[in-house]
TORTI-525393 format. One record per residue (C-alpha): residue number from 1; x, y, z; residue in one letter. Coordinates in nm, 4 decimals. Layout:
REM TORTI-525393
> NUM, X, Y, Z, A .
...
***
This chain:
REM TORTI-525393
> 1, 0.6097, 1.6099, -1.0448, M .
> 2, 0.6748, 1.2447, -1.1362, S .
> 3, 0.7062, 1.1678, -0.7723, R .
> 4, 0.3871, 1.3135, -0.6895, K .
> 5, 0.2096, 1.1531, -0.9726, L .
> 6, 0.3704, 0.7931, -0.8750, T .
> 7, 0.2342, 0.8671, -0.5214, L .
> 8, -0.1149, 0.9593, -0.6392, L .
> 9, -0.1442, 0.6333, -0.8495, L .
> 10, -0.0281, 0.4352, -0.5621, I .
> 11, -0.3007, 0.5935, -0.3379, W .
> 12, -0.5658, 0.5622, -0.5962, I .
> 13, -0.4734, 0.1930, -0.6659, G .
> 14, -0.4545, 0.1058, -0.2981, F .
> 15, -0.7832, 0.2784, -0.2103, V .
> 16, -0.9571, 0.0944, -0.4827, G .
> 17, -0.8073, -0.2402, -0.3859, Y .
> 18, -0.9197, -0.1799, -0.0274, T .
> 19, -1.2712, -0.0991, -0.1235, L .
> 20, -1.2912, -0.3979, -0.3549, W .
> 21, -1.1797, -0.6463, -0.0948, L .
> 22, -1.4020, -0.4690, 0.1842, A .
> 23, -1.2170, -0.6356, 0.4801, P .
> 24, -1.4672, -0.4883, 0.7359, L .
> 25, -1.7428, -0.7077, 0.5774, D .
> 26, -1.5649, -1.0317, 0.6699, Q .
> 27, -1.7034, -1.2220, 0.9577, S .
> 28, -1.3359, -1.3213, 1.0941, D .
> 29, -1.2018, -0.9511, 1.0845, T .
> 30, -1.3322, -0.8103, 1.4175, W .
> 31, -1.2469, -1.1209, 1.6369, P .
> 32, -0.8755, -1.0985, 1.4875, L .
> 33, -0.8721, -0.7298, 1.5488, V .
> 34, -0.9792, -0.7667, 1.9040, Q .
> 35, -0.7161, -1.0271, 1.9850, K .
> 36, -0.4596, -0.7902, 1.8392, L .
> 37, -0.5710, -0.4939, 2.0323, L .
> 38, -0.6065, -0.6715, 2.3601, T .
> 39, -0.2529, -0.8290, 2.3223, L .
> 40, -0.4003, -1.1833, 2.3017, Q .
> 41, -0.1062, -1.2539, 2.0805, W .
> 42, -0.0675, -1.6236, 2.2114, G .
> 43, -0.3880, -1.7162, 2.0046, E .
> 44, -0.2677, -1.5678, 1.6888, V .
> 45, 0.0269, -1.6562, 1.4503, N .
> 46, 0.2975, -1.4391, 1.5760, A .
> 47, 0.3731, -1.2895, 1.2320, I .
> 48, 0.0253, -1.1182, 1.2263, I .
> 49, 0.0577, -0.9047, 1.5532, P .
> 50, 0.4117, -0.8057, 1.4449, V .
> 51, 0.3161, -0.6722, 1.1220, I .
> 52, 0.0128, -0.5021, 1.3021, F .
> 53, 0.2560, -0.3388, 1.5466, S .
> 54, 0.5036, -0.2265, 1.2872, L .
> 55, 0.2054, -0.0566, 1.1242, M .
> 56, 0.2356, 0.1785, 1.4424, G .
> 57, 0.5939, 0.1985, 1.4043, V .
> 58, 0.5847, 0.3097, 1.0322, W .
> 59, 0.3743, 0.6279, 1.1256, P .
> 60, 0.6126, 0.7210, 1.3917, M .
> 61, 0.9133, 0.7052, 1.1468, I .
> 62, 0.7313, 0.9309, 0.8984, Y .
> 63, 0.6259, 1.1622, 1.1981, A .
> 64, 0.9922, 1.2100, 1.2842, C .
> 65, 1.0239, 1.3929, 0.9306, L .
> 66, 0.6709, 1.5220, 0.8926, M .
> 67, 0.6210, 1.7394, 1.2015, F .
> 68, 0.9438, 1.9491, 1.1238, A .
> 69, 0.8446, 1.9677, 0.7667, D .
> 70, 0.4815, 2.0556, 0.8568, G .
> 71, 0.6178, 2.3830, 1.0367, R .
> 72, 0.6915, 2.4921, 0.6817, M .
> 73, 0.3855, 2.3961, 0.5194, Q .
> 74, 0.0436, 2.5931, 0.5150, N .
> 75, -0.1698, 2.3085, 0.6618, F .
> 76, -0.1693, 2.0948, 0.9731, R .
> 77, 0.0119, 1.7603, 1.0132, V .
> 78, -0.1726, 1.6033, 1.2920, W .
> 79, -0.4824, 1.4773, 1.1062, P .
> 80, -0.2658, 1.2986, 0.8567, Y .
> 81, -0.0464, 1.1405, 1.1324, F .
> 82, -0.3481, 1.0271, 1.3574, I .
> 83, -0.5157, 0.8954, 1.0392, G .
> 84, -0.1979, 0.7029, 0.9368, S .
> 85, -0.2252, 0.5106, 1.2733, N .
> 86, -0.5609, 0.3699, 1.1794, F .
> 87, -0.5448, 0.3514, 0.7943, T .
> 88, -0.1804, 0.3540, 0.7148, G .
> 89, -0.0893, 0.4851, 0.3682, V .
> 90, -0.4559, 0.5770, 0.2810, I .
> 91, -0.4212, 0.8835, 0.5192, C .
> 92, -0.0416, 0.9305, 0.4873, L .
> 93, -0.0021, 0.9527, 0.1189, L .
> 94, -0.2347, 1.2580, 0.0818, P .
> 95, 0.0066, 1.4697, 0.2989, Y .
> 96, 0.2997, 1.3427, 0.0981, L .
> 97, 0.1088, 1.4340, -0.2297, I .
> 98, -0.0054, 1.7890, -0.1337, I .
> 99, 0.3106, 1.9065, 0.0701, R .
> 100, 0.5472, 2.1431, -0.0969, K .
> 101, 0.9082, 2.0524, -0.1162, P .
> 102, 1.0930, 2.2731, 0.1534, N .
> 103, 1.4410, 2.2234, 0.2897, Q .
> 104, 1.4371, 2.4925, 0.5482, E .
> 105, 1.3341, 2.4878, 0.9205, F .
> 106, 1.2619, 2.8222, 1.0848, Y .
> 107, 1.1908, 2.9053, 1.4512, G .
> 108, 1.2286, 2.7123, 1.7693, K .
> 109, 1.1340, 2.3337, 1.8130, K .
> 110, 0.8390, 2.2776, 2.0269, D .
> 111, 0.8329, 1.9817, 2.2781, I .
> 112, 0.6804, 1.7555, 2.0209, W .
> 113, 0.9368, 1.8210, 1.7586, I .
> 114, 1.2067, 1.7944, 2.0180, R .
> 115, 1.0893, 1.4472, 2.0973, I .
> 116, 1.0642, 1.3468, 1.7380, L .
> 117, 1.4058, 1.4990, 1.6585, D .
> 118, 1.5761, 1.3208, 1.9417, S .
> 119, 1.8057, 1.0240, 1.8606, R .
> 120, 1.6635, 0.8453, 2.1758, L .
> 121, 1.3290, 0.8289, 1.9775, T .
> 122, 1.5000, 0.6693, 1.6786, G .
> 123, 1.6866, 0.4289, 1.9025, I .
> 124, 1.3627, 0.3338, 2.0991, G .
> 125, 1.1903, 0.2675, 1.7631, L .
> 126, 1.4979, 0.0613, 1.6388, L .
> 127, 1.5040, -0.1518, 1.9478, L .
> 128, 1.1406, -0.2087, 1.9358, S .
> 129, 1.1406, -0.3252, 1.5814, T .
> 130, 1.4187, -0.5602, 1.6422, I .
> 131, 1.2307, -0.7152, 1.9380, A .
> 132, 0.9320, -0.7534, 1.7153, L .
> 133, 1.0899, -0.8905, 1.4053, V .
> 134, 1.2847, -1.1293, 1.6366, T .
> 135, 0.9576, -1.2467, 1.7822, Y .
> 136, 0.8191, -1.2962, 1.4397, A .
> 137, 1.1049, -1.4981, 1.3268, L .
> 138, 1.1382, -1.7301, 1.6415, V .
> 139, 0.7504, -1.7856, 1.6960, S .
> 140, 0.5998, -1.7175, 1.3691, G .
> 141, 0.4510, -1.9932, 1.1211, N .
> 142, 0.5331, -1.8697, 0.7929, W .
> 143, 0.3390, -2.1361, 0.5899, D .
> 144, 0.0295, -2.0390, 0.8104, N .
> 145, 0.0990, -1.6742, 0.7511, Y .
> 146, 0.1013, -1.7241, 0.3618, I .
> 147, -0.2208, -1.9206, 0.3764, Q .
> 148, -0.3726, -1.6346, 0.5827, Q .
> 149, -0.2388, -1.3707, 0.3472, F .
> 150, -0.4100, -1.5505, 0.0524, Q .
> 151, -0.7365, -1.6118, 0.2361, T .
> 152, -0.8022, -1.3398, 0.5088, R .
> 153, -0.8547, -1.0003, 0.3641, H .
> 154, -0.7497, -0.7897, 0.6749, F .
> 155, -0.4020, -0.9943, 0.6955, V .
> 156, -0.3762, -0.9416, 0.3197, H .
> 157, -0.4381, -0.5485, 0.3493, L .
> 158, -0.2157, -0.4929, 0.6427, I .
> 159, 0.0781, -0.6839, 0.4841, S .
> 160, 0.0345, -0.4747, 0.1576, L .
> 161, 0.0074, -0.1591, 0.3635, D .
> 162, 0.3198, -0.2481, 0.5351, F .
> 163, 0.5067, -0.3065, 0.2024, L .
> 164, 0.3805, 0.0292, 0.0676, L .
> 165, 0.5143, 0.2082, 0.3724, M .
> 166, 0.8533, 0.0743, 0.2878, C .
> 167, 0.8164, 0.1509, -0.0812, L .
> 168, 0.7193, 0.5155, -0.0568, I .
> 169, 0.9592, 0.6252, 0.1908, F .
> 170, 1.2455, 0.6972, -0.0751, P .
> 171, 0.9961, 0.8020, -0.3348, I .
> 172, 0.8591, 1.1146, -0.1620, T .
> 173, 1.0739, 1.4266, -0.1395, S .
> 174, 1.0108, 1.4294, 0.2487, L .
> 175, 1.3153, 1.2228, 0.2927, F .
> 176, 1.5416, 1.4265, 0.0781, D .
> 177, 1.4210, 1.7469, 0.2436, D .
> 178, 1.4881, 1.6039, 0.5818, D .
> 179, 1.8474, 1.5364, 0.4868, M .
> 180, 1.8995, 1.8798, 0.3285, A .
> 181, 1.7634, 2.0467, 0.6678, R .
> 182, 2.0472, 1.8665, 0.8510, R .
> 183, 2.3050, 1.9648, 0.5813, N .
> 184, 2.3412, 1.6034, 0.4642, M .
> 185, 2.4488, 1.6070, 0.1147, K .
> 186, 2.6004, 1.2622, 0.0608, D .
> 187, 2.4006, 1.0765, -0.1962, S .
> 188, 2.5364, 0.7400, -0.0498, R .
> 189, 2.3355, 0.8015, 0.2670, I .
> 190, 2.0245, 0.8402, 0.0743, F .
> 191, 2.0765, 0.5111, -0.0994, W .
> 192, 2.1854, 0.3195, 0.1869, A .
> 193, 1.8593, 0.4222, 0.3728, V .
> 194, 1.6388, 0.3872, 0.0738, A .
> 195, 1.7540, 0.0293, -0.0268, L .
> 196, 1.7227, -0.1088, 0.3278, I .
> 197, 1.3448, -0.1335, 0.4005, P .
> 198, 1.2455, -0.0309, 0.7482, L .
> 199, 1.5729, -0.0647, 0.9144, F .
> 200, 1.7290, 0.1797, 0.6909, G .
> 201, 1.4979, 0.4643, 0.8011, P .
> 202, 1.5312, 0.3597, 1.1581, L .
> 203, 1.9186, 0.3709, 1.1482, V .
> 204, 1.8834, 0.7122, 0.9916, Y .
> 205, 1.6729, 0.8406, 1.2759, L .
> 206, 1.9311, 0.7143, 1.5095, C .
> 207, 2.2350, 0.8770, 1.3331, L .
> 208, 2.0957, 1.1923, 1.1764, R .
> 209, 2.2328, 1.5321, 1.3408, P .
> 210, 1.9655, 1.7401, 1.5072, P .
> 211, 1.7877, 2.0161, 1.3494, L .
> 212, 1.9207, 2.3668, 1.4061, L .
> 213, 1.6851, 2.6342, 1.5446, E .
> 214, 1.6576, 2.9714, 1.4086, S .
> 215, 1.6422, 3.2911, 1.6399, T .
> 216, 1.3645, 3.5426, 1.5635, P .
> 217, 1.6040, 3.7903, 1.4123, K .
> 218, 1.7316, 3.5086, 1.1703, K .
> 219, 1.3954, 3.4253, 1.0668, V .
> 220, 1.3005, 3.7874, 0.9973, E .
> 221, 1.6281, 3.8326, 0.8009, M .
> 222, 1.5398, 3.5309, 0.5745, R .
> 223, 1.1746, 3.6362, 0.5389, E .
> 224, 1.2998, 3.9773, 0.4317, A .
> 225, 1.5524, 3.8320, 0.1836, A .
> 226, 1.2680, 3.6295, 0.0213, S .
> 227, 1.0577, 3.9314, -0.0507, L .
> 228, 1.0660, 4.0904, -0.4203, P .
> 229, 1.2762, 4.4002, -0.4426, N .
***
């Protein structure tokens, strides 16, 4: 309960902060967004498109845990995943708050879960992130970025959104449950992933064992065992 309360307070605080800043009302927001979406990165400080791109990587990291978890929830994951690609934690946190902790996976993996469960997906995300971070370190102007962070609301908010994506990963029980589904019980793995922002979860996706599928007979036996006598 304390985890959910923490996530709820983070969500309320960030939504309130976003509405207070009202970034879409700023005259310089849409020209910057247009350049980011049309890949006119040469006209922008390299750090900004990298953070913008990483805000697409983070929803995929969460998706690699959410869709297997969503199989065991009584509501759909898709709206929260799609929304998180546009609004970050504003749409992601409601899923993390209302989901029920569950450390089981029943049935067969569909094609989407197979893709998200594949180590190749984790490796692809890791390599993409390394390339983006390298680009920011080599070509970015950090003094200019700090100035824009302080003066441009859009840059300010996507930066905070990125930091919150890192922060909430070890707070939610989604990560604990994913480890349990894969019979990973070593707490050192949890802390190694939790204490290394962004790259910890990415390496976890590259190394975690695959989910085991359940045959229909096994599913029926588990459901029967869960019924009261």
